C-alpha positions, 0 to 999 in steps of 0.5 A: 639501478635504483632509479630503474626500480623506482621508476617500475614501482611508479608504473606499477603503482599507476597500473594499479591505480587506473584498474581500481579507477576503471573497476569502480567506475565501471561499477558504479555505470553497472549499478546506475544502468541497473538502478536506472529505472525503466527505459521503455513505456507503452500507454494503454487506455479503455472505457466501459459503460456499465447499466449500474454500479456492480463490482470491479477487480484488478489483479496486478504484479508489479506496479502501483494502483490509484482508484477513484469514483465519479458520478459517471456510469462507466469505467476508465482504464489508463495503465501504462506498461513499463519495461526495464531492459527491452522493448520488446518485453512490453509485449510480454505484459498483457492487460486483458480486460473482462466486462459484463453488464455491471462488472469489470474484471482486469487481469495482469499477464506476465509470461514469465517471472523476473521479466523486469516490467510493470504496469501503473494503473489509474482507474475511474469507477462509478460511485457506489461500486464494489471493488471485490478485490483490488491487489498487487504483489509489489506496489502501492494501492491509493484508493479514494471516493464513495464505494458499497465495499472495498478488498485492497491487498498488496505484499510489499507496498504501501495502501492508503485509502480516503472516502466512504466504504460500507466495509473496507478491509486493507492488508499487506505484509511489508508496508504501511496502512493509512486512512482519513476520513473514511466511514464504514466498518474497517479491517486493517491489517499488515506485518511489518508496518504500521497503521495510521487512521484520521477519522472525524468520528467512528462509524463502525466496528474498527479492527487493526492487526499489525506485528512489527509497528506502531497503530496511531488512530485520531479521531476528531469527536468523542468515540462512543465505543468498546476499546480493546487495545494490546501489544506485547512490546510497547505503550498504550496512550488514550486521550479520550475519557475511557471506563476500564473494565477488568484490569489494566496494564501498560500493554492492555486496555479494555473499557468504554469509551463515552457510553460504550454503546457504540461500535467495537474499537479493537487494536493489536500489536506485537512490537510497536506503540498504540495511540488513541488521540484526539485531533 
């Protein structure tokens, strides 16, 4: 009788182990399927000739956007639509292009929310064009080249810019901002993320705002500018000579860099440090 009981207990134990193993494997397989990425894709391409470099705008929801410039007077659009669950979902995402003699607008239309689809864009535009508004909700934006101006906007994504801009405005909510070798007026804003800039020189007003993140500005040349730096929970570090005006504290500095006759450098964060460095 005891041997029979031990045998039944052994069978019960093995049965439980089998069920637990099955659930673990099945659960892992489900997670791998859910997180396996996008199974279906479809390319899209179009080239549009312009009479002059006017304006360009792009509206996306899910997916990355990369924009570069070239001397050619045309807009080259290369995109890839992705679907996670069904190939038929590719047809539920439309890329609508509206063109004029000197302008191009792209709208990405999703037939419904939570479609499990995205569109990644690679765009080439003429040098000197104005990026009126380039935005995505969930995705990265990368821009490089020569532009009259640019307005870049994401909600959950990193934004990176390099080149010459008459004016650059970039904002995101959950993501960092990074600019390198940019000439022109800069207005950078994020909520949960850091701001980083590496510039040869400060050529125009530069404003940077974040709530939860640090601000790090590296300049190759001595700036002639008026600096205002403020943080609530963090420290401030300035490597260039500064003539302080008003009160100075660990969390607030205001004064003249160089002769102070150049642009304004306005840096502000709530939870994070601020650094103005040489490189």
